[in-house]
C-alpha positions in Angstrom: -75.2 31.1 88.9 -76.3 29.9 92.3 -75.1 26.6 93.7 -75.8 24.9 97.0 -72.1 24.0 97.1 -69.7 25.7 99.4 -67.7 28.8 98.4 -64.5 26.6 98.1 -66.3 24.2 95.8 -67.6 27.0 93.6 -64.1 28.6 93.4 -62.6 25.3 92.3 -65.4 24.9 89.7 -64.9 28.5 88.4 -61.2 28.0 88.1 -61.5 24.6 86.4 -64.1 25.8 83.9 -62.6 29.3 83.4 -66.0 30.8 84.4 -66.3 34.5 83.6 -69.6 35.0 85.4 -70.6 35.5 89.0 -71.2 32.4 91.2 -73.2 32.5 94.5 -72.5 29.9 97.1 -75.7 28.9 98.9 -74.7 26.0 101.1 -77.5 27.0 103.6 -80.0 26.7 100.6 -81.9 29.9 101.4 -81.7 31.2 97.9 -82.5 27.9 96.3 -85.5 27.6 98.6 -86.6 31.2 97.8 -86.5 30.6 94.1 -88.3 27.3 94.4 -85.5 25.2 92.8 -84.5 23.1 95.8 -85.3 19.5 95.0 -86.5 16.8 97.5 -82.9 15.4 97.7 -81.4 18.7 98.7 -79.9 19.7 95.4 -80.9 22.7 93.3 -82.7 22.0 90.0 -80.9 23.4 87.0 -83.2 26.2 86.0 -82.2 29.4 84.2 -83.9 32.6 85.3 -83.8 35.5 82.8 -84.0 38.8 84.6 -84.9 41.8 82.4 -82.9 45.1 82.8 -85.9 46.5 84.7 -85.4 43.8 87.4 -88.5 41.8 86.4 -88.5 38.1 85.7 -88.6 37.7 81.9 -88.5 33.9 81.6 -87.7 30.7 83.5 -86.2 27.7 81.6 -87.0 24.6 83.6 -85.7 22.2 81.0 -82.0 23.0 81.1 -79.7 20.6 79.3 -76.1 21.1 80.5 -74.7 20.0 77.1 -76.5 22.7 75.2 -77.2 25.3 77.8 -74.7 27.9 76.3 -76.5 27.8 72.9 -79.9 27.8 74.6 -79.0 30.9 76.7 -77.7 32.8 73.6 -80.9 32.0 71.7 -83.2 33.0 74.5 -81.3 36.3 75.1 -81.7 37.1 71.3 -85.4 36.2 71.6 -85.8 38.6 74.6 -84.0 41.3 72.6 -81.0 41.5 75.0 -78.1 43.3 73.3 -75.1 41.2 72.6 -72.2 41.7 75.1 -69.1 43.1 73.5 -65.8 41.2 74.0 -63.1 43.0 76.0 
């Protein structure tokens, strides 16, 4: 996940939400700009980019709903034939 928030804000978010995925702090907004997600108010749009194992862009979801994003990601990964991650 990429956020235009600071490293400290991202760390606090990750701890609060028990995030088990990488977070990239982008307060300078270079990554958000490069991916075309920086909105006119300076915040990043909530888009999900699915990158295939070969490094190519497989899909962009521009209609992310925070309340259902987990289920949406799981469904899209199945649709893209991404193997299920095993629990540790």
